[in-house]
N, C-alpha and C positions, 0 to 999 in steps of 0.2 A: 715021091721020097723026100728030101730035103730040097733037093734045086725047087722043086714041086710047090713042095710049101712056101719056101720062099715067093718064089715068083708071083703066085697066087692070095700075098699076103696083100691087104687092102690099106691104103691109107691109114684109114681108122685103125685099124689093126694096129701098123706101126707104131699112131700116136700114142697107143694105151700101152705098148711096149716101153715107148720112151717116155711117158708116164710115171709108169712102174719102176724105171730105172731109174731116172732122175729122186724119187722117192727112197729106193732103197738105197743109192748111193750117198745121200743124205744122211740117212740114218748109220752107214760106217762109218760115214765121217763124225758123227757126232758121238761114237763109241768110241772110236779112236781118240777124240780130245777130253770125251770123260775119262778113259785109263790115263792118258797125260796125266790130268788133275789127280786122281786116285786109282793106285794099279786093284785096287780093289774093286773098282765099278762092272766088270763084267770080266768074263774068265774066257782066256784064249779061245776056249771051244768056241764061247759062244758067239765070240767075234767072227770067227772062222764057218761059223753056219752063215752067218750074215754076206759073209763076202761071197761065199758058194753060192748062195741064192742070188747076189748080183750077176756073179758069172754067168749063172743059168739064165739071166733076164739079156745080158750082152750077147749070149751065143744066140739067141732067137733071132737075132737081125743078124749077125754074121753073116755074111757069102760062104754060100758051098765049099768044102777042102776043094782045092785043086792041086795040081802039080806041085812039087817044090820050087820054090822061085830061085830064077840062079842069082848068082853071088850078086851079079852087076845088080841086085836089087837089096842087097841086105842094108845100102848106107839111106833107105829110108826107113827101114824098120828102128833107125837110132834118133827116130825124132825126137824133140823131148815130150815131155809125157806131159805138159801143160797144152800143149800143141795138140796132142789128139784127144785128151778129156775137153778140149772146146771144139774140136770135130764132132764129136757125138752130142752136143746139146744142141737138139733140133728142135725149132719152136713150134710147138702146135698151135695153130690158130682154132679164133672161138668156133667157128664151125664143128671143127673136126671134135673138142672139148665136147661141145655139145652131142655129140654122136656117139661118143665114151660115155658120158654121165647119161645117158639113155639106156644104154646098157648096164648100166652098173643097178639100174632102178628094177631091168628086169631079172637081174640076179638076184634082188631083194625077193621080187614075186617068185622065182624060181624057189626061195628057201621057204616059201608060205610068205611071207610077210608083206603087206600091205606098206611102200614107200609113200603113199600118201594117208597119213593117220587121222584120224575121225576127232582127237581130243588126247589131251595128259593134261594129268594131276597137276598143278604147278602150287606147289606149297609158300614160294617166296624170289622175289624180284635178286638180280645181281646185288641193285644197293642195297637192300634192304638185308641182306648178309653182311655186305663191307659193313655197315653199322651196328649190326648187331655181334661180329665177332672183333672190330677194330680194337679191342683191348688183348686177342691172343697174340701170345710170342710167339717169335719167330723159331719153327720147327718144333711148335705143339702142334697137339689133337686134341678138337674141343671134346672133351668129354662128353659121351649119350647124344650127342647135337646129330639130326640126319635133315635131310633137304629132298625135296623135289624142285627142279627149277627147269626151264624150257629156252629157248634164243636160237639163234645163227652161228654157228661156226664161221668166225670169221678168221682165223690164225690155226696153224697145227706143226708141230714140233713130235716129229716120232726118233727115240731111243732105242730100239730093238724089243724090251720087253715092257718099256715106259715110253706112256708120250704125254702132251700138255698141250691141251688146247685150250684155244680162249672163245668164250663164248658172250656174245652181245644178246639183249634183251631191250625193251622199252625204255628201262631205268638206268642199266649201266653193264658191266660189264665183270666177267669172273675167270677164272683160270681152272679148267676140269683136268686134277691128274689122274692120269689110266693107267693104272698098273694088270698086267698080265693078270697076272693070281686070281685079282679078285673080281678082274671082269670075267672071266672063265670059271669063276666059283659060282656067278649069279647067272650067266647067262647063256652058258653051254663053251662048247671047245671053239667053237667058229666065231667067238662073240668080239672078240677082242681083235683076231687078225680083220673081219669086216668093220668094225671099228676105222683102221689103219687104211684099208684099202678100197671101202666102199662110202665113206662119208668124204665129202670133200669140203671146201670152203666155200661157205656159202648157205650150204644144207643147213635145214631145221632140224632141230634131235632134241630128245626132252632126257632128264639124267636125274639119280637118287644117288646120293650117298652123305658120307660122315665129311666132316670139316676139316682141315689141319690150314698150319701155316707153314709154309716151305721155308727151308733155313735162308734164303735170300728173300722172305718176306711177306713172298707172295699168298695172297688170301685161295684158296683151291678146296673146290669139290674133290674129295675121293673116292671118286665113280665107281658101282658094280652093276648098277644096272645103267641100261639106255635103250632108246628107240629112235628110230626113224621115225620125223614125225612129216617133211615133207622134201622130196629130193629134188636138187636146184638142178636142173639142165642145162641155166643161163649161165657161163664163166662170170663172176667178176669182173671189175675191171682192175688191170695190173696192180699192187699193194703199192710200188712204188710211182709207177706213173700219176696214177689216180686218175680221176674222172676229171680233166682240165676244159675240156670244151664244153663253155659254156650253154652254147646253142642244146648241146646233150642233154646238158645238168636239169635245163627249165625242163624238156623236152620229157626227157625217162629221169620224173625227179624220183623214182621210187628208188630209183639205183643210184641218184644224188643221195639219199638220204640213208642209205644204207651204207656208204663207202662213207661219209661226211660227217661226220661227227657234230662239227660246229652247226651242219644246217639242220640238223636236229636239233639242236639247242635254240637256232634263232626261231622254227615254229613253234616248240614249247613256251618259250618267251611271246611269241606273238598272243599264243590262247589266255597266258597269263595275265598277258594288256586287255586283250577283249575282255576278260572276266572281272577282270579291275575295273574300265569301263563300267563295266553296266550292274556291278556290283555297288560301284558309288550313286550311281544313280536312283537304284533301287536303294536303296539305304536311306535318299535324302525323300523316300514316297514319290518316284516319278514310276509312272507305269506304262511298260512297255507295249507298242501296237505295232500291229504288221498290217502295212498299208500295201496297195496294188501296186504290183510289178508291172503290169500292163496298163495305159491311160488310153484315152480318148484325146486330150490335150495334152500341152506339152509346157510345163510350168516349176517354177520355184528355182531356176537357174537360167542363165545364158551357155546353152549350149546345144550342139547336132544330135539330134536323138538316133536310137536303133528305130527302123519302122519295120513293124510285123504286120500281119494279116489273121481277122479272123473269121474259119470259112462259112461257120453254120450263121453266124451274126452278119455274116459279109461286113465288116466295118472295120477302118485302118485303126491299126494300135498303136503306140509305141513305149517302148520299154522308159520305164521312169528314169527321169534325171536328175531327179530328188524327192525329197518324203514331205518336203513344205508341208504342199498346201493340204495334203489329208491329212497331218499334224494338226495343222492349225484347224480346221475342222472339229476336229477332236476337243480344244481348249474352249469353240465355240459353245460345243456339247457339253462343256461344265467338266471334262479334265482339266485341271487344273496342271498337271505337271505332266507329260507326255514325251516319250523318247521311241527312237527307235535305231537298230543297231542293223546292219544291212547291206546288200550291194546295190550300187547305184550304176547305171552302165552311159557311156556316152560316149557317141561315134565320133571319136576327134585321134588325133596320131600317138602315136606309143615312145615312147622316150625312156628316157632312167628315170623318170618321175611321173608318168603315164602311162597306163592301163585303161584299154576301153571300161574294162568292169570294176570297179574297186570299191572298197566298203568304208562307207561312212556310219556316226551316228550322229544323229541331228535330236532335239531335246529344246521343249519350248516349256517356258513356266511365266503362269498368268502374274500378274502385279509385280513382274520385273524388270527391268531395264539392262542395257548392253553391260552397263558395271558391274552386275551380278555374272553376267557371261563370262567378263573378262576373268572373274576369282575362281568361277569353276571352269574356266578352261586350264588356268596353273593349277588350280585343285589336280584335276584329273593327271597332265601330263606329269605334275612331279609325284605325286602317291605311285603311279608306274613306272617313274623312273628311280624310285626309292625300290621298290619289286624288284624290278631285273635286271639296274643296275648296281646298286645300295649304294648309290653317291648321286648329288644332284652337281655334280662336277663330273661331266662326263666327256670322251673323246669319240669327234666323230669326221671319222676320212682322214685322220691325222693331226682336226682340228678342236681345239679345248673349246668347248661348248660349258658356260655355268649357266645351270635351271635355279640359281637363286632368287630369290623373291625380295622384290618387287621387280615385274620388267618393265623392261621403260615403254614408254607411251609419248606418241609422238603421231601430229597431224600428217594426211597424205601431203596437204600443198605445204608445210613448213619442211618434211623431206625434200620436195622439188626443189623449195628455193635453197634450200641447202646447196643441192647436187647443180644447181645450173644458175643460181645467182640471180631467180626472177621470180617474181609474185604472182601467180596465174593469179590466182584467188583474188589480189586487188584489181585485177583487170579484167572482172565477169562481165561488166556494162560494156564490155568494145571487145568482144570475139576477134574479129577483122585483124586487131592489132596484138592480141596473146595469139591468134596463129598464124602470124608472119613473125612474131617473135618464136615459136616452135617449131617451123621451117627456117628460120635464122640457124637456130639450134642442132639442125639434124636430127630433130626426136623422130622415133621408127615410129609409123604409123599416124604421125599427125595431120598429115592431106586429105586423111578419110574422116576425120573428126569433124562433129558438127557443133558444137557446142564448147565451151572453156572448162567445163567440167570433165566431160569427153579427154581435155588436151593435157588436164593435171593430172589425169589418169594414162594414158600414153605416157607422158613425161615420166612418172614414179616407175614404170613399168621398165621404161627403158635407160633410166638411169640410177635408180636407185635400188631397186627390187633384189639386185643381186649383190649387195653391199651388206645387206642385213644379215649377219650372221650371228650374232647374239638374238635371243627372244626377243622381239620385239611386236608391241602392238600397233600395227599402222592405221589410226583412225579418222572421221570424219572424211567420210567419203563422198563428193560428188553427187547428189541426188539422178542426175543422167545416167548411172552407172550402179545404182540400189532401187530397183522399183518395188522392193518390198520392205524398206527400210522408211521409221519415221523420219520424219526431218529434224535437224539437231533444234535444242530448243532455243538457241542466240547467236545460231551462225546462217547467216541467209544462204540457200542451194547446196548444204552439206546434210550430211545425213549422221545418225548415233549408229555407224558402224564400224565395226572393226577386223583387220585382217590381221590372224597370226604369223608374223615368218621367223622362219629359224634356218640357217646356212642359206640364204637367200632364196626359201622356198614358202609357199604359202601352206601351214598346217590348220589353222580355222577359221572360218568365218563367224560374226554374229552382228546382231542388233537388235534394237529396240525396234520390236513388229509395229508394220503399219495398223493401223486399227479403223482408219477413217475411209470408208469404203467409196465414198466420191473423188477422193484424192487417190483411190487406188485401181480405180475405171480409169483415171485421167492416163496413171502411169502405163496400165494394162494396151492402152488406148496407141499409146507414143511406141509401147515395142510393138504391138500387130502392124503398125507405121513401119518400123525398121524391118519385119518379116516380109513385107510385103516390096521392101524396097531392093531387097535382094540379101538380107541379112540371115542367115540359114540358122543360127545360134540363138534370132531373138524368140521370144515365149508368146503363145498365143495368150487370147483375153478367154480367163475360165471364168464363163459366165456363172456357177454354180459354184465357186469358189467365194465370187462378188455376193450371191443370195447368201451366202454363209456368214460373211463378215455384215451384210444388212439386217441380220439378226442378232449384231452385236456381242463383237471380241473384247475381253477385258485388257488391258495394258498386259504387254505379254512381250518377252523377250525369248531371241533363239539362238541358238549355237549349232554349227556343224564343225566337226573337227574329223579329218581327214585320218583313217585306222592305219591305212598301209604306210602313209610318211613317219606315222608319232613311232610306226615299229622300226621303217629305217632308220629313225635316230637313234632308238634305243636298242636296235640292236648292229650299233655300227654297220649296216648293210647299205651298198651301194646304190644299188640299183633296185627300183620298186618290185620287179620281176626277181630278187632274190626272197621278199618276203611274202610273196606270194606262188601257194602251191603248184598252181597250174596254171603259170599266164598264156594269155592267147600268144600262139605261135603261129608262124607262116608256116603250110605244109611244106615248103623245101628247106624250112630250118633245121638243120640236125639232121643226122643219118636217120634212117629210113629203119634202120637196125644194128646196136649195136654189136651185131654177127661183123660188119663191114668196117667195125673200126681196124 
């Protein structure tokens, strides 16, 4: 009987009924509010019918009838209605809701409907509809217009015989206007009830219907036909609390994209920037080349590589730390303008600015020098700023950044002199005195430096780098830290190299390329000596590359731009993880399942 039914009711059954009570209660409240505003919004009989439904649902959770309570119990029945209502609100766990949703999928199957459809004939996008009917007046119906769209349900409001859903697709969102009579006429007696009770927030549905703008100005699809396309069995995060744990956001990026429109916008902008860089170069006759990801030698940068092993060839390989040396081989082979836009891998630390795998573009142009690369760097960043920001005056993390050209150009040694009061370059012939001065200034890393050039670099990194907020080209790097750059034409011991800094971060690196094979061999040998001494970031001697440039490489300039950092800048993203769709995470970072939240 009733007692047995109540005792056997599972937590899932209870959760399902409580969910229905919550929805039905919202329907009744909405009808009452509508009738207050307009007494003709609903009839009293319609309201009574909905109230009866609510009572019936609540009765299923009521304990079995007992003997009449003694008079002493009467005061308890006089508790305020608000407290009674509060007790009826039982939170349903995500795990329980998952089970309920799986049951709804089964109900579709019982009706002969596959809750995981194969296709839907999409005619429009939400944005396209918004644009096509932007001139439609409030309360007007678009005569003769009919559409078919699909997307994810992100909000539900049910008012008896009328419901409003919010549907989102990859382009935007639109309201669905769901009237019982129209839906039943097209889909049958159960179609509107199924729409109300079996469709949850997060589900993918397809709809067909006309177009109207409501009296409140909301463009809406007047749905008559609809279909379940994918039944979602995991609930989305709470619409008020959102998805706030950054580790879960990064690990479960798909959920982050569902609930955070600004995240979707960031990755749309990233795609536009990547396309913008590629188009800029292709429009100027650069040819895109694909170079090896696995290499037998380390070169093109000072960085610790990831090591792997090729079983069939029984040889140790490295994931590339740069694309430079292979692209230069292409220049030797006769391609005067080449580039590659792709992933680079470095086995280094992780921070808000660093990820072990990142995206860069490297390009090389024959008959050019580093001045040409400076111009190209400004062009690429400014063109993309206008594309995604609409201005060269941008805000980054509360700091105004002006990308108006020309950008500042200053030598590394001049910056160090400004910051420390010491001209280390003038001491280039007296390393002992220069090092003593650096130690006196407590320059980080000075004790490990082996040349004045290295001291200048250490002083720059310690005393200057973080202060370069506005775009600044730091030029004329010491030869010791620039093994692939041409010597400066007029300044001994320096090179024709630059790095671009914005907001204290390096965004680009370029130089007039070293084309003298004898000089290049000597610099490679110096790097190999560092590696032999224990420097894990020093490069190998790449004999094949040396052979290539012995065949002759024309005067060439090269440039590398960190795509992720440019995207961070132009999307106002605080961390590199915000602009990489699936950043590397430790296994323990973030819950293993959103059901555990």
